[in-house]
C-alpha positions in Angstrom: -74.7 -81.7 75.5 -72.6 -84.8 74.8 -68.9 -84.2 75.0 -67.2 -84.6 71.6 -64.4 -87.1 71.1 -62.0 -84.2 70.3 -62.8 -82.5 73.6 -62.4 -85.8 75.5 -59.0 -86.3 73.7 -57.9 -82.8 74.7 -58.8 -83.4 78.3 -56.9 -86.7 78.3 -53.8 -85.1 76.8 -54.0 -82.3 79.4 -54.1 -84.9 82.1 -51.1 -86.6 80.8 -49.3 -83.3 80.6 -50.2 -82.4 84.2 -48.8 -85.7 85.4 -45.6 -85.5 83.4 -44.9 -82.0 84.7 -46.3 -82.3 88.2 -48.7 -79.4 87.9 -52.4 -79.0 88.6 -54.9 -80.2 86.1 -56.4 -76.8 85.5 -53.0 -75.4 84.6 -52.5 -78.1 82.0 -56.0 -77.4 80.6 -55.2 -73.7 80.2 -51.9 -74.5 78.5 -53.6 -76.7 76.0 -56.2 -74.0 75.4 -53.4 -71.5 74.9 -51.8 -73.7 72.3 -55.1 -73.6 70.4 -55.3 -69.9 70.5 -57.7 -69.5 73.5 -57.0 -67.4 76.6 -58.1 -70.2 78.9 -59.9 -73.6 79.1 -63.2 -72.0 80.0 -63.2 -69.9 76.8 -62.4 -73.1 74.8 -65.4 -74.9 76.4 -67.6 -71.9 75.7 -66.7 -71.8 72.0 -67.0 -75.6 71.7 -70.6 -75.4 72.9 -71.3 -73.2 69.8 -69.9 -75.9 67.5 -66.2 -75.3 67.4 -64.1 -78.5 67.0 -60.3 -79.0 66.8 -59.3 -80.2 63.4 -56.7 -82.9 62.7 -53.8 -80.4 62.4 -54.7 -78.8 65.7 -55.0 -82.2 67.4 -51.6 -83.2 66.1 -50.0 -80.0 67.4 -51.4 -80.7 70.9 -50.2 -84.3 70.9 -46.7 -83.0 69.9 -47.0 -80.3 72.6 -47.6 -82.8 75.5 -44.6 -84.9 74.5 -42.4 -82.0 75.5 -41.8 -80.8 79.0 -40.8 -77.5 80.6 -39.8 -76.4 84.1 -42.6 -75.2 86.4 -41.3 -71.6 86.3 -42.1 -71.5 82.6 -45.7 -72.5 83.3 -46.1 -69.9 86.0 -44.5 -67.1 84.0 -46.1 -68.0 80.7 -43.2 -66.6 78.7 -43.9 -67.6 75.1 -40.4 -66.6 73.9 -38.8 -68.7 76.6 -41.0 -71.6 75.7 -40.2 -71.3 72.0 -36.5 -71.1 72.7 -36.5 -74.2 74.9 -38.5 -76.1 72.3 -36.0 -75.2 69.7 -33.2 -76.5 71.9 -35.0 -79.8 72.3 -35.4 -80.2 68.5 -31.7 -79.6 68.0 -30.7 -82.2 70.6 -29.0 -85.6 70.0 -26.2 -84.3 67.8 -25.5 -80.7 66.9 -23.2 -77.7 67.1 -22.6 -75.0 69.6 -20.6 -72.4 67.8 -17.8 -74.3 66.1 -17.9 -77.2 68.5 -19.9 -80.4 68.0 -21.8 -82.1 70.8 -23.6 -85.4 71.5 -26.7 -85.5 73.8 -28.0 -88.7 75.3 -29.8 -90.2 78.2 -28.2 -93.1 80.2 -30.2 -94.6 83.1 -32.3 -91.4 83.5 -29.1 -89.3 83.6 -28.6 -86.8 80.7 -25.1 -86.4 79.3 -24.0 -83.8 76.7 -20.4 -84.2 75.6 -17.9 -83.1 73.0 -14.1 -83.2 72.5 -12.4 -82.7 75.8 -15.6 -82.0 77.9 -18.9 -83.4 79.1 -21.8 -82.3 81.3 -23.9 -84.8 83.3 -27.3 -84.0 84.7 -28.3 -86.5 87.4 -31.8 -87.9 87.6 -32.3 -86.1 91.0 -33.8 -82.7 90.2 -32.1 -81.2 93.2 -28.6 -82.3 92.2 -26.4 -79.8 90.4 -24.8 -80.6 86.9 -21.3 -81.9 86.8 -19.1 -80.3 84.2 -16.0 -82.5 83.4 -13.0 -81.4 81.4 -10.4 -83.7 79.9 -8.2 -81.6 77.7 -4.5 -80.8 78.4 -3.6 -77.4 79.8 -2.2 -76.3 76.5 -5.5 -76.7 74.7 -8.5 -74.6 75.2 -11.6 -76.3 76.6 -14.9 -74.8 75.3 -16.7 -75.9 78.5 -14.7 -73.2 80.3 -16.1 -70.5 78.1 -19.2 -68.9 79.9 -21.3 -68.4 76.8 -20.6 -71.9 75.5 -21.2 -73.5 78.9 -24.5 -71.7 79.3 -25.8 -73.0 76.0 -24.6 -76.5 76.7 -26.3 -76.5 80.1 -29.5 -75.2 78.7 -29.6 -78.1 76.2 -28.8 -80.7 78.9 -31.3 -79.2 81.4 -34.1 -79.1 78.9 -33.5 -82.8 78.0 -33.4 -83.6 81.8 -36.7 -82.0 82.3 -38.1 -84.1 79.5 -36.6 -87.3 81.0 -38.1 -86.5 84.4 -41.5 -85.8 82.9 -41.4 -89.3 81.3 -40.6 -90.8 84.8 -43.5 -88.8 86.3 -45.9 -89.9 83.6 -45.2 -93.6 84.4 -45.9 -93.1 88.1 -49.4 -92.9 89.8 -50.8 -89.4 89.8 -50.7 -89.3 93.6 -47.0 -89.9 93.6 -46.3 -86.5 91.9 -48.8 -84.2 93.6 -50.1 -84.3 97.2 -53.9 -84.5 97.7 -55.9 -82.0 99.7 -54.8 -83.6 103.0 -51.2 -83.5 101.9 -50.8 -87.2 101.3 -48.6 -88.6 98.6 -48.1 -92.2 97.4 -44.6 -93.7 97.1 -43.9 -94.7 93.5 -42.5 -98.1 94.6 -45.7 -99.0 96.5 -44.5 -98.2 100.0 -47.7 -96.7 101.2 -49.1 -93.1 101.5 -48.1 -90.4 104.0 -47.7 -86.7 104.5 -44.3 -87.1 106.1 -41.4 -89.2 104.7 -38.0 -90.3 106.1 -34.6 -90.7 104.5 -32.8 -93.9 105.5 -29.5 -92.3 104.3 -29.4 -89.0 106.2 -32.3 -89.4 108.8 -34.1 -86.4 107.2 -37.8 -85.7 107.8 -39.4 -84.7 104.5 -42.8 -83.2 103.7 -44.9 -84.7 101.0 -44.6 -81.6 98.8 -40.8 -81.7 99.0 -40.4 -85.3 98.2 -43.0 -85.3 95.3 -41.4 -82.2 93.7 -37.9 -83.7 93.9 -38.9 -86.9 92.1 -38.6 -88.9 95.4 -35.0 -88.1 95.9 -34.1 -86.7 99.4 -33.8 -82.9 99.0 -31.0 -82.9 101.7 -28.6 -85.7 100.6 -29.9 -86.8 97.2 -30.7 -90.4 98.2 -32.8 -92.3 95.7 -36.4 -93.4 96.1 -35.1 -96.7 97.4 -34.0 -94.9 100.6 -37.3 -93.1 101.3 -39.9 -94.6 103.7 -43.2 -93.5 105.3 -41.9 -94.7 108.7 -38.5 -94.5 110.3 -38.4 -98.1 111.3 -34.7 -98.0 112.0 -35.1 -95.3 114.7 -35.9 -96.0 118.3 -38.3 -93.1 118.4 -39.7 -93.8 114.9 -38.2 -90.6 113.6 -39.6 -88.2 116.2 -36.1 -86.8 116.8 -35.2 -86.4 113.1 -34.8 -82.8 111.9 -36.9 -81.5 109.0 -35.2 -81.0 105.7 -34.8 -77.3 105.2 -35.7 -76.7 101.6 -38.8 -75.5 99.8 -38.5 -78.4 97.4 -38.0 -76.1 94.4 -36.0 -77.6 91.6 -36.0 -74.7 89.1 -32.5 -73.3 88.4 -32.3 -70.3 86.2 -28.8 -69.3 87.3 -25.6 -71.1 86.4 -25.4 -73.6 89.2 -22.9 -76.4 88.5 -19.6 -78.0 89.6 -16.6 -78.1 87.3 -14.3 -81.2 87.7 -11.0 -81.7 86.0 -11.2 -85.4 85.0 -7.7 -85.7 83.6 -5.8 -88.6 85.2 -3.7 -87.5 88.1 -0.8 -89.5 89.4 -1.0 -90.2 93.1 2.0 -92.3 94.1 1.0 -93.9 97.3 3.2 -96.4 99.1 1.0 -99.2 97.8 1.4 -98.1 94.2 5.2 -97.7 94.5 5.5 -101.2 96.0 3.4 -102.6 93.1 5.7 -101.0 90.5 8.8 -102.2 92.3 7.5 -105.7 92.6 6.5 -105.7 88.9 10.0 -104.6 88.0 11.5 -107.4 90.1 9.4 -109.8 88.1 10.9 -108.3 85.0 14.3 -109.0 86.4 13.5 -112.6 87.2 14.8 -115.1 84.7 13.5 -118.4 86.2 10.8 -119.7 88.5 12.9 -119.4 91.7 13.6 -115.7 91.0 9.9 -115.1 90.2 8.9 -116.7 93.6 11.6 -114.5 95.2 10.1 -111.3 93.6 6.6 -112.3 94.7 7.9 -113.1 98.3 10.1 -110.0 98.6 9.4 -107.6 101.4 9.2 -104.1 99.9 8.7 -100.9 102.0 8.9 -97.1 101.4 10.3 -94.8 104.0 9.7 -91.0 104.6 13.0 -90.0 103.1 12.4 -91.1 99.5 13.9 -94.5 100.0 12.7 -98.0 99.1 13.8 -101.1 100.9 13.8 -104.5 99.1 14.4 -107.6 101.2 14.7 -110.8 99.1 15.0 -114.4 100.2 18.6 -115.5 99.4 17.6 -119.0 98.5 15.3 -117.6 95.8 17.4 -114.8 94.4 21.2 -115.0 93.6 23.2 -112.9 96.0 25.3 -111.2 93.3 22.4 -110.4 90.9 21.3 -106.8 90.8 17.6 -106.1 90.2 18.3 -103.9 87.2 14.7 -103.1 86.3 13.7 -102.4 89.9 16.6 -100.0 90.3 15.6 -98.3 87.0 12.0 -97.9 88.1 13.1 -96.5 91.5 15.3 -94.0 89.7 12.4 -92.8 87.6 10.3 -92.3 90.8 13.2 -90.5 92.5 13.8 -93.2 95.1 17.0 -94.5 96.6 17.1 -98.3 96.9 18.4 -100.3 99.8 18.6 -104.0 99.0 19.0 -106.7 101.7 19.0 -110.5 101.8 17.1 -112.6 104.2 17.0 -116.2 105.4 13.5 -117.4 106.2 11.2 -120.3 105.5 10.9 -120.7 101.8 7.5 -121.8 100.3 8.8 -125.1 98.9 11.7 -127.4 99.4 14.5 -127.7 96.8 14.4 -124.1 95.6 17.1 -125.0 92.9 14.4 -126.9 91.0 13.0 -123.5 90.1 16.3 -122.6 88.4 16.0 -125.3 85.8 12.2 -125.2 85.2 11.0 -123.5 82.1 7.5 -122.7 83.4 5.5 -122.7 86.5 3.7 -125.8 85.3 7.0 -127.7 84.8 8.2 -126.5 88.2 5.0 -127.7 89.9 5.4 -131.2 88.4 9.1 -131.4 89.4 8.2 -130.2 92.9 5.4 -132.8 93.2 7.7 -135.6 92.0 10.4 -134.5 94.5 8.0 -134.5 97.4 6.6 -137.9 96.4 10.1 -139.4 96.2 11.9 -137.7 99.1 9.3 -136.4 101.4 5.7 -136.7 102.5 2.7 -136.1 100.2 1.9 -132.4 99.7 -1.1 -131.1 101.6 -4.2 -130.9 99.5 
C-alpha cells in the first residue's frame, strides 16, 4: 500500500519532535499517535490501512504539538495532567501575572529570564546549571520571589520556556549530536568529529557520549560550553588517559526546587583603592587652577590600618597654607582621620607658577611649550 501524504507528514513531525527533545523516534511516534487518540503508533498504522486519514484540524493540532517541548520525565511518565499544565504555562508566557505580581518572560542568547519588580530568575542555556534567583528590593519591602508558592510558579514558567529553547537548539543540530548511535558514538554539533568519549578543556573531565548529548554539550561537571568540549585531550601529555570520569548520570530533569538565591542590591565595599579614588577626586574638587589639579593628580595617598588616610602633596604644585576642604569632608564621611604632608620632588614641568595663571589645560600647555621654546630645550616628542 502506498503511504499517504498525511501519514508521511505525521512521521516527519514525529522525527522533528524526537530531535528537539532528544528522545527515541518510536517514543515520538507514540506521542503523536496519543495526541490523535490512539494508544500507540502501531494502532494508528493499523487503522490507517483501513482508510483512516487525519483531517486538517488534526494535522494542525499535531503541528502545534511538536512546536512545544517537555522534559524527558514527562514523556516517560505520560502524565496528561502535567502535560496540560505545562502547556498552559507556556501559553501564558511573555507577559502575565502570578497572583498580584506582573512578570516578563524572555529569551536572551539562549538564556531564559523571567523578571518582575524587585526580582528576576535566570535559567542558563546549560541544562545542568541551576536557576539563579536575584532579588533587588530594599529590606523594608517584601520580595515576592522569596515566597515559596510564588517562586515555584515563576520557576515552572521559566523552566518550561528553557526546555522549549533547548529543544529549538537540538532541532538545529544533526540528529547524531543529540542521541548516541548503537555503538555509543555522538557527533559534536560544531563539527569536531565523532566519538564515544569526550574531554573538557576547562576542567579535564572525561565525559561519556550519553552524558554530553543529554546535557546539550555542556560539561556536566563544570558547565563549560560546547566550545570547550573535544574528542581528544590534545592538551594532555597522556591524551586524557589520566583524566577522571565525570560522575553524573547526565540527567537534567529537576522536579524539586533546586536554585540559588542572590541578593543583587549594590553593596559598598570600601577597599583601599576605592578610598584613594574618592580622596583624589575630592582633591580635584579643591583645586582652583591647573597647578593644583596637577598636584591633586600627583599626590601620594595611602590608607593605614587605623582608619587613617595620608595625603602627601608636592609643595610647588599646592599652596602650603591651603586646606583640602573637600578631601577633608570626604574623609570625615568615610570615618577617616587625615594626615597631610608636603613634599619636595621632581615636578612634571618647569615653571609650575604658569599653572596658577592658566585658565585651562590647553592654555597651560601652550604657555608651557612657549616657555620651553624660549628658555629651554625643545620638549621631547
